[in-house]
Backbone as a printed PyTorch tensor [residue, N CA C, xyz], in Angstrom:
tensor([[[-25.0280,  -0.7680, -27.9190],
         [-25.1420,  -0.0800, -26.6410],
         [-23.7840,  -0.1140, -25.9370]],

        [[-23.3010,   1.0430, -25.5480],
         [-22.0250,   1.1670, -24.8470],
         [-22.2510,   0.9720, -23.3470]],

        [[-21.6600,  -0.0990, -22.7930],
         [-21.8280,  -0.4250, -21.3820],
         [-20.4850,  -0.3740, -20.6760]],

        [[-20.4780,   0.2210, -19.4810],
         [-19.2750,   0.2660, -18.6500],
         [-19.5810,  -0.3380, -17.2920]],

        [[-18.5630,  -0.9870, -16.7250],
         [-18.6410,  -1.4920, -15.3570],
         [-17.8050,  -0.5630, -14.4820]],

        [[-18.4110,  -0.1130, -13.3980],
         [-17.7090,   0.6740, -12.3910],
         [-17.7070,  -0.1690, -11.1250]],

        [[-16.5460,  -0.6910, -10.7680],
         [-16.4480,  -1.6210,  -9.6470],
         [-15.6950,  -1.0010,  -8.4790]],

        [[-16.0310,  -1.4640,  -7.2940],
         [-15.3440,  -1.0290,  -6.0880],
         [-15.9340,  -1.7280,  -4.8840]],

        [[-15.3910,  -1.3990,  -3.7180],
         [-15.9460,  -1.9890,  -2.4960],
         [-17.1370,  -1.1720,  -1.9990]],

        [[-17.1260,   0.1380,  -2.2310],
         [-18.2320,   1.0150,  -1.8260],
         [-18.5890,   0.8150,  -0.3520]],

        [[-17.5630,   0.7920,   0.5040],
         [-17.7710,   0.5440,   1.9360],
         [-17.2340,   1.7010,   2.7690]],

        [[-17.9720,   2.7700,   2.8850],
         [-19.3080,   3.0430,   2.3810],
         [-19.2590,   3.8060,   1.0470]],

        [[-20.4010,   3.8950,   0.3680],
         [-20.4740,   4.7620,  -0.8100],
         [-20.2410,   6.2140,  -0.4020]],

        [[-19.4970,   6.9380,  -1.2220],
         [-19.1970,   8.3420,  -0.9360],
         [-19.7430,   9.2380,  -2.0500]],

        [[-19.6690,  10.5330,  -1.8250],
         [-20.0610,  11.4770,  -2.8630],
         [-19.1400,  11.3660,  -4.0790]],

        [[-17.9170,  10.9310,  -3.8700],
         [-17.0140,  10.6880,  -4.9900],
         [-17.5020,   9.5500,  -5.8700]],

        [[-17.9950,   8.4930,  -5.2540],
         [-18.5830,   7.3830,  -6.0260],
         [-19.7770,   7.8760,  -6.8360]],

        [[-20.6200,   8.6830,  -6.2030],
         [-21.8060,   9.1940,  -6.9100],
         [-21.3970,  10.0730,  -8.0860]],

        [[-20.3350,  10.8560,  -7.9210],
         [-19.8410,  11.6790,  -9.0250],
         [-19.3990,  10.7870, -10.1850]],

        [[-18.6610,   9.7290,  -9.8750],
         [-18.1910,   8.8070, -10.9190],
         [-19.3760,   8.1870, -11.6620]],

        [[-20.3870,   7.7720, -10.9320],
         [-21.5640,   7.1510, -11.5530],
         [-22.2890,   8.1660, -12.4320]],

        [[-22.4560,   9.3670, -11.9200],
         [-23.1230,  10.4260, -12.6860],
         [-22.3590,  10.7270, -13.9750]],

        [[-21.0590,  10.8560, -13.8790],
         [-20.2440,  11.1170, -15.0660],
         [-20.3060,   9.9390, -16.0340]],

        [[-20.2730,   8.7350, -15.4850],
         [-20.3680,   7.5440, -16.3240],
         [-21.6540,   7.5120, -17.1300]],

        [[-22.7390,   7.9480, -16.5050],
         [-24.0280,   7.9720, -17.2040],
         [-24.0610,   9.0100, -18.3260]],

        [[-23.2020,  10.0200, -18.2570],
         [-23.1250,  10.9850, -19.3700],
         [-22.2840,  10.4310, -20.5140]],

        [[-21.4130,   9.4720, -20.2170],
         [-20.4980,   8.9440, -21.2340],
         [-20.9740,   7.6480, -21.8900]],

        [[-21.7350,   6.8540, -21.1560],
         [-22.1150,   5.5250, -21.6220],
         [-23.6270,   5.3550, -21.6240]],

        [[-24.0960,   4.4250, -22.4340],
         [-25.5290,   4.1300, -22.4940],
         [-26.0100,   3.4270, -21.2310]],

        [[-25.1050,   2.6500, -20.6310],
         [-25.4840,   1.8340, -19.4670],
         [-24.2770,   1.7100, -18.5410]],

        [[-24.5310,   1.7920, -17.2430],
         [-23.4860,   1.6110, -16.2330],
         [-23.9020,   0.4680, -15.3120]],

        [[-22.9830,  -0.4520, -15.0920],
         [-23.1750,  -1.5090, -14.1110],
         [-22.2370,  -1.1850, -12.9470]],

        [[-22.8160,  -0.8530, -11.8050],
         [-22.0360,  -0.6070, -10.5970],
         [-21.9210,  -1.9500,  -9.8950]],

        [[-20.6920,  -2.4340,  -9.7770],
         [-20.4570,  -3.7870,  -9.2680],
         [-19.6440,  -3.7390,  -7.9810]],

        [[-20.2380,  -4.2260,  -6.9240],
         [-19.5540,  -4.2860,  -5.6370],
         [-18.7090,  -5.5510,  -5.6130]],

        [[-17.4120,  -5.3530,  -5.5130],
         [-16.4850,  -6.4850,  -5.4540],
         [-16.2100,  -6.8850,  -4.0210]],

        [[-15.8180,  -8.1240,  -3.8650],
         [-15.4910,  -8.6530,  -2.5450],
         [-14.0020,  -8.9830,  -2.5000]],

        [[-13.3050,  -8.4300,  -1.5250],
         [-11.9070,  -8.7640,  -1.2870],
         [-11.8660,  -9.5940,  -0.0070]],

        [[-11.5200, -10.8820,  -0.1020],
         [-11.5560, -11.7400,   1.0910],
         [-10.5920, -11.3010,   2.1890]],

        [[ -9.6250, -10.4600,   1.8450],
         [ -8.6560,  -9.9930,   2.8410],
         [ -9.1160,  -8.7230,   3.5540]],

        [[-10.2400,  -8.1690,   3.1380],
         [-10.7190,  -6.9150,   3.7090],
         [-11.8860,  -7.1600,   4.6580]],

        [[-11.9020,  -6.4040,   5.7410],
         [-13.0160,  -6.4390,   6.6900],
         [-13.9480,  -5.2860,   6.3670]],

        [[-15.2090,  -5.5950,   6.1280],
         [-16.1660,  -4.5840,   5.7000],
         [-17.0310,  -4.1080,   6.8540]],

        [[-17.4240,  -2.8390,   6.7990],
         [-18.3420,  -2.2640,   7.7720],
         [-19.7710,  -2.6670,   7.4430]],

        [[-20.0900,  -2.6640,   6.1450],
         [-21.4350,  -2.9850,   5.6770],
         [-21.4040,  -4.2760,   4.8690]],

        [[-22.4680,  -5.0600,   4.9800],
         [-22.5750,  -6.2640,   4.1560],
         [-22.7440,  -5.8700,   2.6920]],

        [[-22.5710,  -6.8160,   1.8110],
         [-22.7720,  -6.5440,   0.3900],
         [-24.1870,  -6.0410,   0.1430]],

        [[-25.1770,  -6.6930,   0.7340],
         [-26.5710,  -6.2700,   0.5420],
         [-26.8000,  -4.8560,   1.0710]],

        [[-26.2150,  -4.5310,   2.2090],
         [-26.3570,  -3.1790,   2.7540],
         [-25.7330,  -2.1490,   1.8020]],

        [[-24.5800,  -2.4750,   1.2170],
         [-23.9350,  -1.5420,   0.2920],
         [-24.7690,  -1.3600,  -0.9760]],

        [[-25.3810,  -2.4320,  -1.4500],
         [-26.2860,  -2.3150,  -2.6000],
         [-27.4400,  -1.3880,  -2.2380]],

        [[-28.0450,  -1.6080,  -1.0880],
         [-29.1780,  -0.7830,  -0.6600],
         [-28.7730,   0.6740,  -0.4490]],

        [[-27.5750,   0.9040,   0.0980],
         [-27.1060,   2.2790,   0.2970],
         [-26.9150,   2.9830,  -1.0450]],

        [[-26.3580,   2.2840,  -2.0230],
         [-26.2070,   2.8810,  -3.3570],
         [-27.5760,   3.1510,  -3.9830]],

        [[-28.4660,   2.1750,  -3.8830],
         [-29.8120,   2.3460,  -4.4730],
         [-30.5540,   3.5180,  -3.8450]],

        [[-30.3980,   3.7050,  -2.5430],
         [-31.1080,   4.8020,  -1.8820],
         [-30.4140,   6.1520,  -2.0790]],

        [[-29.1860,   6.1450,  -2.5780],
         [-28.4240,   7.3780,  -2.7710],
         [-28.4510,   7.8940,  -4.2000]],

        [[-28.8900,   7.0620,  -5.1300],
         [-28.8790,   7.4140,  -6.5480],
         [-30.3030,   7.3540,  -7.0740]],

        [[-30.7270,   8.3900,  -7.7970],
         [-32.0660,   8.3200,  -8.3890],
         [-32.1860,   7.1090,  -9.3180]],

        [[-33.3250,   6.4620,  -9.2820],
         [-33.5700,   5.2870, -10.1150],
         [-33.3960,   5.6460, -11.5870]],

        [[-32.8010,   4.7330, -12.3320],
         [-32.5100,   4.9890, -13.7400],
         [-32.4480,   3.6590, -14.4790]],

        [[-33.1380,   3.5580, -15.5960],
         [-33.1370,   2.3190, -16.3850],
         [-31.7500,   1.9690, -16.9130]],

        [[-30.8740,   2.9600, -17.0190],
         [-29.5440,   2.7520, -17.5820],
         [-28.5110,   2.3630, -16.5390]],

        [[-28.9430,   2.1910, -15.2960],
         [-28.0410,   1.9100, -14.1870],
         [-28.4460,   0.6210, -13.4910]],

        [[-27.4770,  -0.2590, -13.3010],
         [-27.7190,  -1.4970, -12.5590],
         [-26.6950,  -1.5570, -11.4290]],

        [[-27.1580,  -1.8870, -10.2250],
         [-26.2780,  -2.0200,  -9.0670],
         [-26.3120,  -3.4760,  -8.6420]],

        [[-25.1390,  -4.0880,  -8.6010],
         [-25.0550,  -5.5140,  -8.3110],
         [-23.7210,  -5.8230,  -7.6380]],

        [[-23.3640,  -7.0870,  -7.5720],
         [-22.0770,  -7.4730,  -6.9710],
         [-21.4850,  -8.6400,  -7.7490]],

        [[-20.2020,  -8.8440,  -7.5420],
         [-19.5370, -10.0100,  -8.1250],
         [-18.5040, -10.5190,  -7.1320]],

        [[-18.2950, -11.8190,  -7.1580],
         [-17.3820, -12.4530,  -6.2140],
         [-16.4170, -13.3780,  -6.9450]],

        [[-15.2080, -13.4670,  -6.4370],
         [-14.2380, -14.4840,  -6.8030],
         [-14.0120, -14.6350,  -8.3100]],

        [[-13.8950, -13.5170,  -9.0090],
         [-13.5110, -13.5520, -10.4220],
         [-12.8690, -12.2280, -10.7920]],

        [[-12.1500, -12.2710, -11.8730],
         [-11.5130, -11.0510, -12.3550],
         [-12.5680, -10.0840, -12.8760]],

        [[-12.2910,  -8.8000, -12.6970],
         [-13.2210,  -7.7750, -13.1550],
         [-13.4610,  -7.8710, -14.6590]],

        [[-12.4240,  -8.1420, -15.4430],
         [-12.6350,  -8.2290, -16.8970],
         [-13.5370,  -9.4060, -17.2570]],

        [[-13.4550, -10.4890, -16.5210],
         [-14.3510, -11.6240, -16.7740],
         [-15.7920, -11.2340, -16.4420]],

        [[-15.9640, -10.4990, -15.3510],
         [-17.3030, -10.0270, -14.9980],
         [-17.8120,  -9.0510, -16.0610]],

        [[-16.9460,  -8.1430, -16.5070],
         [-17.3410,  -7.1800, -17.5450],
         [-17.8070,  -7.9170, -18.8030]],

        [[-17.0770,  -8.9290, -19.2010],
         [-17.4910,  -9.7460, -20.3530],
         [-18.8650, -10.3540, -20.1200]],

        [[-19.0570, -10.9010, -18.9160],
         [-20.3060, -11.5790, -18.5710],
         [-21.5220, -10.6520, -18.7080]],

        [[-21.3480,  -9.3760, -18.3430],
         [-22.4750,  -8.4380, -18.4180],
         [-22.5110,  -7.6640, -19.7400]],

        [[-21.6260,  -8.0180, -20.6600],
         [-21.6210,  -7.3900, -21.9810],
         [-21.0380,  -5.9940, -22.0050]],

        [[-20.1500,  -5.6870, -21.0690],
         [-19.5360,  -4.3570, -21.0220],
         [-18.3290,  -4.2910, -21.9520]],

        [[-18.1790,  -3.1550, -22.5900],
         [-17.0180,  -2.9040, -23.4370],
         [-15.9810,  -2.0440, -22.7190]],

        [[-16.3830,  -1.4990, -21.5530],
         [-15.5180,  -0.5670, -20.8380],
         [-15.5110,  -0.8640, -19.3390]],

        [[-14.3810,  -0.5390, -18.7150],
         [-14.2510,  -0.5110, -17.2640],
         [-13.9950,   0.9410, -16.9040]],

        [[-14.7750,   1.4710, -15.9870],
         [-14.6670,   2.8610, -15.5620],
         [-13.9060,   2.9070, -14.2390]],

        [[-12.8520,   3.7250, -14.1900],
         [-12.0360,   3.8320, -12.9780],
         [-11.7490,   5.2950, -12.6810]],

        [[-11.6080,   5.6140, -11.4080],
         [-11.2850,   6.9680, -10.9880],
         [ -9.8220,   7.0930, -10.6130]],

        [[ -9.2500,   8.2310, -10.9280],
         [ -7.8530,   8.5350, -10.5810],
         [ -7.8700,   9.7560,  -9.6700]],

        [[ -7.4910,   9.5570,  -8.4030],
         [ -7.4910,  10.6640,  -7.4460],
         [ -6.0940,  11.1650,  -7.1270]],

        [[ -5.0810,  10.3240,  -7.3580],
         [ -3.7310,  10.6620,  -6.9070],
         [ -2.7000,   9.9510,  -7.7830]],

        [[ -1.4310,  10.3220,  -7.6480],
         [ -0.3870,   9.5970,  -8.3910],
         [ -0.3520,   8.1030,  -8.0380]],

        [[ -0.6420,   7.7710,  -6.7890],
         [ -0.6680,   6.3620,  -6.3800],
         [ -1.7920,   5.6180,  -7.0930]],

        [[ -2.9740,   6.2410,  -7.1670],
         [ -4.0790,   5.6410,  -7.9250],
         [ -3.6670,   5.4260,  -9.3690]],

        [[ -3.0250,   6.4390,  -9.9520],
         [ -2.6370,   6.3460, -11.3550],
         [ -1.7210,   5.1490, -11.5840]],

        [[ -0.6960,   5.0070, -10.7490],
         [  0.2580,   3.9070, -10.9400],
         [ -0.4320,   2.5490, -10.8170]],

        [[ -1.2720,   2.3940,  -9.8010],
         [ -1.9860,   1.1340,  -9.6130],
         [ -2.9160,   0.8690, -10.8010]],

        [[ -3.7060,   1.8610, -11.1690],
         [ -4.6930,   1.6940, -12.2470],
         [ -4.0180,   1.4910, -13.6060]],

        [[ -2.8650,   2.1230, -13.8230],
         [ -2.1250,   1.9390, -15.0660],
         [ -1.7120,   0.4820, -15.2260]],

        [[ -1.1770,  -0.0860, -14.1660],
         [ -0.7630,  -1.4930, -14.2000],
         [ -1.9710,  -2.3990, -14.4210]],

        [[ -3.0540,  -2.1480, -13.6760],
         [ -4.2600,  -2.9830, -13.8110],
         [ -4.8590,  -2.8700, -15.2080]],

        [[ -4.8010,  -1.7000, -15.7980],
         [ -5.3180,  -1.5120, -17.1560],
         [ -4.5700,  -2.4160, -18.1330]],

        [[ -3.2400,  -2.5000, -17.9880],
         [ -2.4480,  -3.3400, -18.8880],
         [ -2.7120,  -4.8290, -18.6460]],

        [[ -2.8460,  -5.2070, -17.3950],
         [ -3.1540,  -6.6100, -17.0820],
         [ -4.5340,  -6.9730, -17.6280]],

        [[ -5.5050,  -6.0900, -17.4110],
         [ -6.8460,  -6.3400, -17.9400],
         [ -6.8280,  -6.4400, -19.4590]],

        [[ -6.0340,  -5.6020, -20.1140],
         [ -5.9380,  -5.6580, -21.5730],
         [ -5.3150,  -6.9730, -22.0350]],

        [[ -4.3390,  -7.4850, -21.2780],
         [ -3.7600,  -8.7940, -21.6070],
         [ -4.8230,  -9.8840, -21.5540]],

        [[ -5.7140,  -9.7870, -20.5660],
         [ -6.7390, -10.8120, -20.3600],
         [ -7.9480, -10.6310, -21.2720]],

        [[ -8.2710,  -9.3720, -21.5840],
         [ -9.4700,  -9.0850, -22.3850],
         [ -9.2120,  -7.8520, -23.2420]],

        [[ -8.5220,  -8.0310, -24.3570],
         [ -8.1720,  -6.8660, -25.1880],
         [ -9.3870,  -6.1250, -25.7530]],

        [[-10.5340,  -6.7590, -25.7670],
         [-11.7360,  -6.1140, -26.3040],
         [-12.4000,  -5.1640, -25.3100]],

        [[-11.9160,  -5.1380, -24.0630],
         [-12.4890,  -4.2700, -23.0260],
         [-11.5050,  -3.1500, -22.7220]],

        [[-11.9540,  -1.9210, -22.8930],
         [-11.1030,  -0.7470, -22.6590],
         [-11.3510,  -0.1830, -21.2670]],

        [[-10.3130,   0.4040, -20.7010],
         [-10.4420,   1.0820, -19.4140],
         [-10.5020,   2.5810, -19.6580]],

        [[-11.4680,   3.2330, -19.0100],
         [-11.6330,   4.6800, -19.1110],
         [-11.3870,   5.2600, -17.7200]],

        [[-10.4880,   6.2440, -17.6630],
         [-10.1590,   6.8870, -16.4040],
         [-10.8270,   8.2520, -16.3220]],

        [[-11.3830,   8.5480, -15.1510],
         [-11.9250,   9.8820, -14.8830],
         [-11.2050,  10.4600, -13.6680]],

        [[-10.9730,  11.7450, -13.7040],
         [-10.3570,  12.4310, -12.5790],
         [-11.4180,  13.3220, -11.9390]],

        [[-11.7550,  13.0510, -10.6740],
         [-12.8090,  13.8370, -10.0260],
         [-12.3760,  15.2790,  -9.7810]],

        [[-13.3450,  16.1570,  -9.5960],
         [-13.0170,  17.5470,  -9.2860],
         [-12.3370,  17.6540,  -7.9140]],

        [[-11.7110,  18.7750,  -7.6870],
         [-10.9130,  18.9960,  -6.4740],
         [-11.6630,  18.6530,  -5.1850]],

        [[-12.9440,  18.9950,  -5.0960],
         [-13.6780,  18.7650,  -3.8470],
         [-13.9670,  17.2860,  -3.5850]],

        [[-13.7000,  16.4240,  -4.5630],
         [-13.9070,  14.9910,  -4.3710],
         [-12.6270,  14.1890,  -4.5650]],

        [[-11.5470,  14.8620,  -4.9260],
         [-10.3080,  14.1800,  -5.2930],
         [ -9.6630,  13.4260,  -4.1300]],

        [[ -9.8500,  13.8680,  -2.9300],
         [ -9.2160,  13.2010,  -1.7790],
         [-10.1550,  12.2090,  -1.0970]],

        [[-11.3270,  12.0720,  -1.6300],
         [-12.3820,  11.3080,  -0.9840],
         [-12.2690,   9.8190,  -1.2620]],

        [[-12.2790,   9.0170,  -0.2030],
         [-12.3020,   7.5660,  -0.3390],
         [-13.1100,   6.9890,   0.8240]],

        [[-13.5580,   5.7680,   0.6450],
         [-14.3090,   5.0990,   1.7180],
         [-13.4600,   4.9700,   2.9720]],

        [[-12.1900,   4.5980,   2.8110],
         [-11.3410,   4.4190,   3.9920],
         [-11.0720,   5.7540,   4.6930]],

        [[-10.9730,   6.8500,   3.9270],
         [-10.8130,   8.1630,   4.5340],
         [-12.0480,   8.5000,   5.3660]],

        [[-13.2340,   8.2500,   4.8120],
         [-14.4760,   8.5240,   5.5450],
         [-14.5100,   7.7110,   6.8360]],

        [[-14.1930,   6.4250,   6.7420],
         [-14.2360,   5.5760,   7.9390],
         [-13.2200,   6.0410,   8.9810]],

        [[-12.0920,   6.5660,   8.5230],
         [-11.0720,   7.0620,   9.4400],
         [-11.4620,   8.3310,  10.1690]],

        [[-12.4460,   9.0430,   9.6410],
         [-12.9060,  10.2790,  10.2780],
         [-13.9290,  10.0400,  11.3820]],

        [[-14.4750,   8.8400,  11.4470],
         [-15.5290,   8.5420,  12.4190],
         [-14.9190,   8.2660,  13.7860]],

        [[-15.4940,   8.8820,  14.8040],
         [-15.0520,   8.5880,  16.1590],
         [-14.8510,   9.8070,  17.0270]],

        [[-13.9640,  10.7220,  16.6330],
         [-13.7390,  11.8790,  17.4990],
         [-15.0030,  12.7220,  17.6720]],

        [[-15.0380,  13.4570,  18.7490],
         [-16.1730,  14.3320,  19.0150],
         [-16.4270,  15.2330,  17.8110]],

        [[-17.6770,  15.2870,  17.3730],
         [-18.0620,  16.1160,  16.2420],
         [-17.8360,  15.4770,  14.8810]],

        [[-17.5460,  14.1880,  14.8550],
         [-17.2750,  13.5110,  13.5760],
         [-18.4340,  13.6470,  12.6030]],

        [[-19.6560,  13.7120,  13.1460],
         [-20.8370,  13.7600,  12.2780],
         [-20.8000,  14.9610,  11.3360]],

        [[-20.4250,  16.1270,  11.8430],
         [-20.3890,  17.3430,  11.0160],
         [-19.3820,  17.1820,   9.8730]],

        [[-18.2670,  16.5660,  10.1520],
         [-17.2300,  16.3790,   9.1350],
         [-17.6480,  15.3370,   8.1100]],

        [[-18.1090,  14.1950,   8.5590],
         [-18.4220,  13.0810,   7.6620],
         [-19.6380,  13.3830,   6.7970]],

        [[-20.6040,  14.0890,   7.3380],
         [-21.8550,  14.3820,   6.6210],
         [-21.5930,  15.0000,   5.2460]],

        [[-20.5460,  15.7820,   5.1190],
         [-20.2830,  16.4720,   3.8460],
         [-19.7030,  15.5580,   2.7700]],

        [[-19.2440,  14.3720,   3.1460],
         [-18.5590,  13.4880,   2.2050],
         [-19.3850,  12.3050,   1.7060]],

        [[-20.5480,  12.1040,   2.3120],
         [-21.3650,  10.9400,   1.9370],
         [-22.8130,  11.3680,   1.7040]],

        [[-23.5520,  10.6130,   0.8850],
         [-24.9820,  10.9110,   0.7090],
         [-25.7410,  10.6910,   2.0200]],

        [[-26.8870,  11.3550,   2.1550],
         [-27.6820,  11.2980,   3.3880],
         [-27.9930,   9.8700,   3.8490]],

        [[-28.4290,   8.9440,   2.9680],
         [-28.7160,   7.5840,   3.4520],
         [-27.4750,   6.8810,   4.0310]],

        [[-26.3280,   7.1790,   3.4770],
         [-25.0850,   6.5850,   3.9810],
         [-24.7420,   7.1760,   5.3370]],

        [[-24.9010,   8.4770,   5.4750],
         [-24.6300,   9.1170,   6.7620],
         [-25.5210,   8.5220,   7.8520]],

        [[-26.7950,   8.3480,   7.5500],
         [-27.7190,   7.7590,   8.5300],
         [-27.2870,   6.3430,   8.9070]],

        [[-26.8360,   5.5760,   7.9300],
         [-26.3790,   4.2040,   8.2050],
         [-25.1030,   4.2120,   9.0410]],

        [[-24.2140,   5.1540,   8.7740],
         [-22.9890,   5.2640,   9.5690],
         [-23.3080,   5.6420,  11.0080]],

        [[-24.2390,   6.5580,  11.1870],
         [-24.6550,   6.9330,  12.5450],
         [-25.2460,   5.7340,  13.2770]],

        [[-26.0750,   4.9650,  12.5820],
         [-26.7000,   3.7940,  13.2000],
         [-25.6510,   2.7480,  13.5760]],

        [[-24.6450,   2.5600,  12.7210],
         [-23.5820,   1.5980,  13.0340],
         [-22.7330,   2.0860,  14.1940]],

        [[-22.5190,   3.3820,  14.2600],
         [-21.6550,   3.9630,  15.2770],
         [-22.3230,   4.0330,  16.6350]],

        [[-23.6390,   4.2680,  16.6910],
         [-24.3050,   4.5120,  17.9710],
         [-24.1760,   3.3720,  18.9720]],

        [[-24.1710,   2.0870,  18.5670],
         [-23.9770,   1.0570,  19.5780],
         [-22.5700,   1.1010,  20.2110]],

        [[-21.6290,   1.7120,  19.5230],
         [-20.2630,   1.7760,  20.0340],
         [-20.0280,   2.9770,  20.9420]],

        [[-20.9130,   3.9620,  20.8710],
         [-20.7340,   5.1610,  21.6710],
         [-21.1610,   4.9130,  23.1110]],

        [[-20.4760,   5.5620,  24.0600],
         [-20.8400,   5.3750,  25.4770],
         [-22.2030,   5.9430,  25.8020]]])
């Protein structure tokens, strides 16, 4: 069975993340979506909330597992779950340079695990969680943000934002 790990912060999950997961399911027998924790990053949603947002945004599938991992290298986690592949998205030249370096470091640590890169289509290529979060606030933000995230995520963003609004 060909298993891939697709890891990220998913804070919040975007339509770009869903595209990556959907494409991953066409390429691999099983996908493990793993929410990583960066201790230097401040998150909008808790790990459990991000798991729930992903679960409510993706149709249930026996070949898909949504979970999290903390305080370990991604290749070590991939080994732990029996993955032979790490799935990563390339949206820009900056992503490429970062991911290229990480691919080589991961190969040094776990040569048996390959990295597979996917390039999203144009309508999702500029999409990131931080871009979505940066769009929230100005008048009419809802109309703009709604197009970039699944409905359950949009509802959660509105709920988080409403206590801050006057």
